[in-house]
C-alpha positions in Angstrom: 0.0 0.0 0.0 1.0 3.7 -0.2 1.9 5.5 3.0 3.2 8.9 3.8 6.4 8.2 5.8 8.9 10.4 7.7 12.1 9.0 9.2 13.5 12.2 10.6 12.1 15.3 12.2 12.0 18.4 10.0 10.1 20.5 7.4 7.2 19.2 5.3 9.7 17.8 2.7 10.7 15.0 5.2 7.4 13.4 4.5 7.4 11.2 1.4 5.0 8.7 -0.1 6.3 5.2 -0.4 5.3 1.5 -0.5 4.5 0.1 3.0 3.2 -3.2 4.3 -0.5 -3.5 4.7 -1.3 -3.9 8.4 -3.3 -6.8 9.9 -6.0 -6.1 12.4 -5.6 -7.3 16.0 -8.5 -9.3 17.5 -10.2 -6.2 18.7 -9.5 -4.0 15.6 -10.9 -3.3 12.2 -8.8 -2.5 9.1 -10.2 0.4 7.1 -9.5 1.3 3.5 -9.0 5.0 4.0 -10.9 7.4 1.8 -10.1 10.7 3.7 -7.8 11.6 6.4 -6.5 15.0 7.8 -3.2 16.7 8.4 -3.8 18.2 11.8 -1.8 20.6 14.0 -0.7 17.6 16.0 0.7 15.9 12.9 2.6 19.1 12.1 4.0 19.5 15.6 5.2 15.9 15.8 6.8 16.0 12.3 8.7 19.2 13.1 9.4 18.2 16.8 7.8 21.5 17.6 6.0 20.7 20.9 4.2 23.1 23.3 6.6 24.8 25.8 7.9 22.4 28.4 6.8 19.2 26.6 9.9 18.8 24.4 11.8 16.2 26.3 8.6 14.2 27.3 7.4 14.2 23.7 10.8 13.0 22.4 10.7 10.2 24.9 7.2 9.2 23.6 7.7 9.8 19.9 11.4 9.1 19.5 14.5 11.0 20.8 16.6 11.1 17.7 14.1 10.0 15.1 10.4 9.2 15.1 9.3 5.8 16.3 5.9 6.0 14.5 6.9 6.8 10.9 3.4 7.1 9.5 1.4 10.0 10.9 -2.4 10.6 10.8 -4.8 10.1 13.7 -8.2 10.6 12.0 -9.7 8.7 9.1 -12.9 7.9 7.2 -13.4 5.0 4.9 -14.7 1.5 4.5 -14.0 -1.6 6.7 -11.8 -3.9 4.8 -11.2 -6.6 7.4 -12.1 -7.3 11.0 -10.3 -8.9 14.0 -11.4 -12.3 15.4 -13.4 -10.8 18.3 -15.1 -7.9 16.4 -18.9 -8.2 16.2 -20.0 -4.6 15.8 -18.6 -4.0 12.4 -18.5 -5.9 9.1 -16.6 -5.7 5.9 -18.1 -2.9 3.7 -19.3 -0.7 6.6 -18.6 3.0 6.2 -16.8 4.2 9.4 -14.6 6.9 10.8 -12.3 7.0 13.8 -9.1 8.0 15.5 -5.9 6.0 16.2 -4.5 8.1 19.1 -0.8 7.9 19.6 -0.6 4.9 17.3 -1.2 7.2 14.2 -0.9 5.5 10.8 -3.9 7.0 9.0 -1.8 8.7 6.3 -2.0 5.5 4.3 -4.2 3.4 2.1 -5.1 1.2 5.0 -5.2 1.7 8.8 -6.1 -0.5 11.7 -8.0 0.9 14.7 -9.6 -0.4 17.9 -13.3 -0.8 17.7 -13.6 1.5 20.8 -12.3 4.3 18.6 -14.4 3.6 15.5 -18.0 4.8 14.7 -20.4 4.2 11.8 -20.9 7.1 9.5 -24.6 8.0 9.0 -25.7 8.0 5.4 -26.1 11.8 4.9 -22.6 12.5 6.1 -19.8 12.5 3.5 -16.3 11.1 4.2 -14.7 14.5 4.2 -17.2 15.8 6.8 -16.7 12.7 9.0 -12.9 13.0 8.9 -13.0 16.7 9.3 -15.2 16.8 12.3 -13.4 14.3 14.5 -10.1 16.0 15.4 -11.5 19.5 16.3 -14.9 18.2 17.3 -13.7 15.8 20.0 -11.6 18.5 21.6 -14.4 21.0 21.5 -16.9 18.5 22.8 -14.6 17.4 25.7 -13.9 20.9 26.8 -17.3 22.5 26.4 -19.5 19.7 27.5 -17.4 17.8 30.0 -15.0 20.3 31.4 -17.1 23.4 31.3 -20.7 22.0 31.3 -22.0 24.7 28.9 -25.7 25.2 29.2 -28.2 27.7 27.6 -27.4 31.2 28.4 -23.6 30.6 29.1 -21.4 33.3 27.6 -18.5 31.7 25.7 -15.4 33.3 24.2 -13.6 31.2 21.6 -10.1 32.4 20.9 -8.9 31.0 17.6 -12.3 30.6 16.1 -11.2 29.8 12.6 -9.1 26.6 13.4 -10.2 23.0 13.4 -11.0 23.2 17.1 -12.4 26.7 17.0 -14.9 26.2 14.2 -16.3 23.1 16.0 -16.3 24.9 19.3 -18.4 27.8 18.0 -21.0 25.4 16.6 -21.1 23.2 19.6 -21.4 26.1 22.0 -24.3 27.4 20.0 -25.9 23.9 20.0 -25.8 24.0 23.8 -27.5 27.4 23.8 -24.5 29.5 24.6 -23.9 33.1 23.5 -20.7 32.9 21.6 -18.0 35.6 20.9 -15.3 34.5 18.5 -11.8 35.9 18.1 -10.3 35.7 14.6 -8.7 37.7 11.8 -10.4 40.1 9.5 -10.9 37.6 6.6 -12.7 35.1 8.8 -15.2 37.5 10.5 -18.2 36.5 8.3 -17.4 32.8 8.7 -17.5 33.2 12.5 -21.0 34.7 12.1 -22.1 32.0 9.7 -21.1 29.4 12.3 -23.1 31.0 15.0 -21.0 33.6 16.8 -23.1 36.5 17.9 -20.1 38.8 18.3 -16.7 38.7 16.6 -13.5 40.3 17.7 -10.9 41.0 15.0 -7.6 40.5 16.7 -5.8 42.5 14.1 -7.5 45.6 15.3 -8.4 44.7 18.9 -5.9 43.2 21.3 -7.1 40.5 23.7 -5.7 42.4 26.7 -8.0 45.3 25.9 -11.2 43.3 26.1 -13.3 44.5 29.0 -16.1 42.0 28.7 -16.2 39.0 31.1 -17.3 35.5 30.1 -18.6 32.4 31.8 -16.2 30.3 29.6 -13.0 31.4 27.9 -11.8 28.7 25.4 -8.3 29.2 24.1 -7.7 27.1 21.0 -4.5 29.0 20.1 -2.2 28.9 23.1 -1.7 32.7 23.5 -3.8 33.2 26.6 -2.1 32.8 30.0 -3.8 31.6 33.1 -3.5 35.1 34.6 -4.8 36.9 31.5 -7.5 34.3 31.0 -8.8 34.7 34.6 -9.2 38.4 34.1 -11.7 37.7 31.3 -13.8 35.4 33.5 -17.0 36.0 35.5 -16.8 35.1 39.2 -17.8 31.5 38.4 -16.1 31.4 35.0 -14.1 28.5 33.6 -10.8 28.9 31.6 -10.3 26.2 29.0 -6.7 25.8 27.7 -6.8 23.4 24.7 -3.2 24.3 23.8 -1.3 24.5 27.0 2.3 24.5 28.0 3.6 22.0 30.5 3.6 24.7 33.2 0.0 25.6 32.5 -1.1 22.0 32.5 0.5 21.4 35.9 -1.1 24.6 37.3 -4.6 23.8 35.8 -7.0 23.0 38.6 -10.4 24.2 39.8 -11.8 26.7 37.2 -8.8 26.3 34.9 -9.0 23.2 32.7 -6.3 21.6 30.4 -5.3 18.2 29.3 -6.1 15.7 26.4 -9.5 15.3 24.8 -11.4 12.0 24.7 -11.3 9.7 21.8 -14.4 7.7 22.5 -16.6 6.1 19.8 -19.7 7.4 21.7 -18.4 11.0 21.2 -17.8 10.4 17.5 -21.4 9.2 17.2 -22.6 12.3 19.0 -20.7 14.6 16.5 -21.8 12.5 13.5 -25.5 12.7 14.5 -25.2 16.5 14.8 -23.6 16.5 11.3 -26.4 14.3 9.9 -29.0 16.8 11.2 -27.0 19.7 9.8 -26.3 21.1 13.2 -22.5 20.7 12.8 -20.3 20.9 9.8 -16.6 20.5 9.2 -15.0 23.6 7.7 -12.6 22.5 5.0 -9.6 24.7 4.2 -8.2 22.6 1.4 -7.9 19.0 0.2 -4.9 17.3 -1.4 -4.2 13.9 -2.9 -1.8 11.7 -0.9 1.0 12.4 -3.4 0.9 16.0 -2.3 0.8 15.4 1.5 4.0 17.5 2.0 2.1 20.4 0.5 -0.7 19.7 3.0 1.8 19.8 5.9 3.2 23.1 4.5 -0.3 24.6 4.6 -0.8 23.6 8.2 2.6 25.0 9.1 1.5 28.5 7.9 -0.8 28.7 10.9 -3.4 30.3 8.6 -5.5 27.3 7.7 -9.2 27.8 8.2 -10.8 24.6 9.6 -9.3 21.4 8.3 -6.7 20.4 5.8 -7.7 17.0 4.3 -5.9 14.3 2.3 -7.9 12.1 0.0 -6.9 8.7 -1.3 
């Protein structure tokens, strides 16, 4: 099969497409013929060994000190089940599914194996690109807004980084839960923020975050440029600060009304997101899409920090 492989850390050019062995599913896994995958911010960071502040050594220990241990990136996928493990009963060959592989990665390839606990059926109205595009940002937004902040009708939510894969999902999910949403973005994405459900939009090119006098029940930072101290100043007395992109120091200090840490990768959450997509209450914003042969270009697009929503790769 074809796979996008990198054997050293570096710029997008270190990723090349080559022949690779087709994986065999374990007893609790399915093998999926991939139709669509995504190049995410996580893929970009790992490829470049550009980890959040304080996580460098820990990340190298996990992913490889001198060279990457997992040479095929990609943690989200949508496609068709091609084979099932001996103990799998919930899925059959031919089922349309999507899922996540976690730290195992491997989705930037024609075939990928994933545990059934991280795989969900794709409802008929949902296209493969929408399924793959929703998962990465959607699971993060869902974990933080529903589980960590318990957003309810009337909650005021500030989404910093509204145009990214996490932010575009966060705006829509917050609105789904009845929140009043303010999004922070650049000039070119103001209308998109409104289209997604933001009632107010702050253009950071003309208004600095530190000058915002409003206070919010939830401040959701999907960029990584809000500190705990500056974030607390933007909160109401019972407000919650959500740091989806946190340094090691921020993660260690996060407690009480300050939340950080990884998002869930549960099939039940995938199903929740897919059902919202099927009812047109949630959509993946697609920045661009590339064939597997151009995956280095997809990485380069993510590296610009200017993508809007998701960068996808089609097989």
